[in-house]
N, C-alpha and C positions, 0 to 999 in steps of 0.2 A: 733571563737570567741565562738560558743555553745562547743566547747571541754570546756574552759576555766568557762565556767559557769557551766558544768556539775559537773567539780572537784569541783565548787565552791559551789556546790547546799545547802552544810552541814551549811554554813557561813551564820551567821542573814544579813538579808538586810544592817542595818545600817554599820559593819563591811564594807561588799561588799562596798558600797558607800564611805567609808573612803580609803578604796584601792584605786577608782579610780576617786576620786576625787581631784583635786589639793590643796592645802592648799593655801591659800591667806595669804600674808605679811600683818601684821598688822599695820599702820600707825605707827609712833611716832607723838605727839601732843608737840607742846610748848604753854605754856599760857603766855599771855603779860598782866600782873594786873597792870596799870599804872593809869598816870592822864591828863592831856592834852596834855603835852610833847610827852607822846605816845598815844593819842588819835585824831591825824593827826588836831589837832587847829589851823585855820586859812590858812591852806594847804592842797592842794589837797591829797584825801585819797590812790590815784594812784600813787604819789610819797613819801607818806610818809614812815619813816623808818622803820615800820613795815613791811610796804607792800614791801621795798625793801629785806627786812630779808625774808620774805619769798619766793621771788622769789630767793633769793641767795640760799635758802636753796631745793627749787626746781631744782635746778642744780645740786645738789648732788645725789650720788647713792640711800639714804635713801630716803622713802617715808615722808616727813612730814606735819602735819598739823598745822597750826598759827591760834590760836586763841585770838583774840585782846580784851580781856574784860577791856579796858580802858576805864576811864569816864574823861571828862574836871572836872575839882574843887575836884577828889576824893581826902581825905584824908587815912592815916593810917587807919582810925576807922572805914571808909567805907569800905575801902579793905579788910579790917580782919571780917569783918561782912557778905560781900558776897563772901569770899573765900571755906569756904567749900560746899557750893554748886555747885561754881565752877570745884572744884577738883570732886567733885563726877559726875558733867556731861561731864564732859572732860575727867577723869583719863591723866591729862599729865604727860609726862615722867621729863619735865623742866617748871619751872616756873619762869619768867622774873618778879622779884618785883620793879617798880621801882616807890616807893611812896614815899613821905616826904617834896616833894616843898612847896605843900599846908598849911601844916602843922607849919613849918617853915615860912613862911609867916603873917600867923595869930597866932603866938608868942604862940605856944601852948607848954607845957614844954617839954622838951629834955624827960625825962624820960616816959612821957608818949607814947612819938612818939615811943621811942626806944621800948618800951614795945609791941605796938602793931606790930611792924616788926617782931621781936622776935617771938611773936604767931606765926606771918604768916605765916615764915621761920620750924617752930616746925610743925604745919599742914601740909603745903607743905612735909616735911620730912616723915613726919607719913604716907602721900599717896604713899611714895615710888617714890616721884618727886624730881627732884634734884635742889635747887633755887638757884637762880642768882640774887643777888644784885646790884642794882643802885644806887651809892650812889650820893648827891645832898647837894649844897652850898647856903647859901643864901647872899643877899646884908650885906655888911659889917654898914650899917645906922640903924641896930637890936643893932648892940654894940658890942666888941670885945667876950665879954664872953658868950651873945648867940650864934653869929656865932660858936666860937669855940665848944662849948657845942655840937651843932647840927651838925658839920663837924663829930664830931668824934663819931655819934651814929653810922656811916658805917662802918667803920674799925671796931669798939668797936665789932659788930654783926658776923663780917663777922669770925673775930680773934675765938670768943666765938662758934661758930657753924662750924667754919671748912668752911664757902661755899665762895664760888667765891666773888669777888665785883669789878666794875667798880665803880674807886676809884673817879670821876666828871663824869657828864651825859653830862654837857656843857662844858668840857674842850677842848677849842681852838674853840670857839663858840659865848659864851657869852660878849666876848671882840673883837668882830672883824666885819668890816665894812660887812655890806648885810646879815649877818647870824642872825639877831634879827631880829623879830618883831619890830613896833612903841613903842608897849607896854614895851618894855625893856624885858620880862619875856619868849616868846615865840620863840623859833627858824622857821627862815624861812623855803623855800622850797627849797633855795639852800643849806641850813645847815642839810638836812635830811640824807645824804649820809655820812657826818661826825659825827651823831649821831649812826650809823651801824655800822662805824668802832670804833667808842668808844665802843661799848657792844661786837664786832666781838670775841678779842680776849680773852675775857674772857668766852662769850658762848662759842667760840671752844672746851676748853678745857673741857665743861661738857657735850659735843654733844658725843653720841657712840662711835664714832671712832676716835676722837680727829680729826676731819677733818677742 
């Protein structure tokens, strides 16, 4: 060791430290920006779909950090306002955007919802993050025209920005016994694995190694 240090005597200390210090792998970060469906409303947080996702990614070779920035009652306007700070703070590699359901239930104009989601996609892409859009539908009692316009928001954005789309987050859940809470809006604890399975095929396509 003395001989090595003697030979390296002319090398600045900083360069020597870089030579002998192991490089630490940088964790990958996945950011979830959603509403109550992702905020574990009415279910234990340890069995909610985002936690199940965290556990699945933890089983992979990659070092993943999952940040759940979902808030019950969140709208696309609120998500858009919060997103810049979240991007700056967490510098995510992937951003799951699961918003719009509350906008639809409140009858917000579809063009406003689409504009907000489009801006979120653009901000994520500008921050070198890969967006994943999670689609939603609303009950038919809002009228065929509005429900159709609302449902079209998500595939329109997916096509425009070439981002992966989960067609309908509650597919195979909303009309199944035991998978929806009494309010008819929020999935039960038993539905959480299915929520993850609805997201996983599209999410897998944007993971760095397509695992």
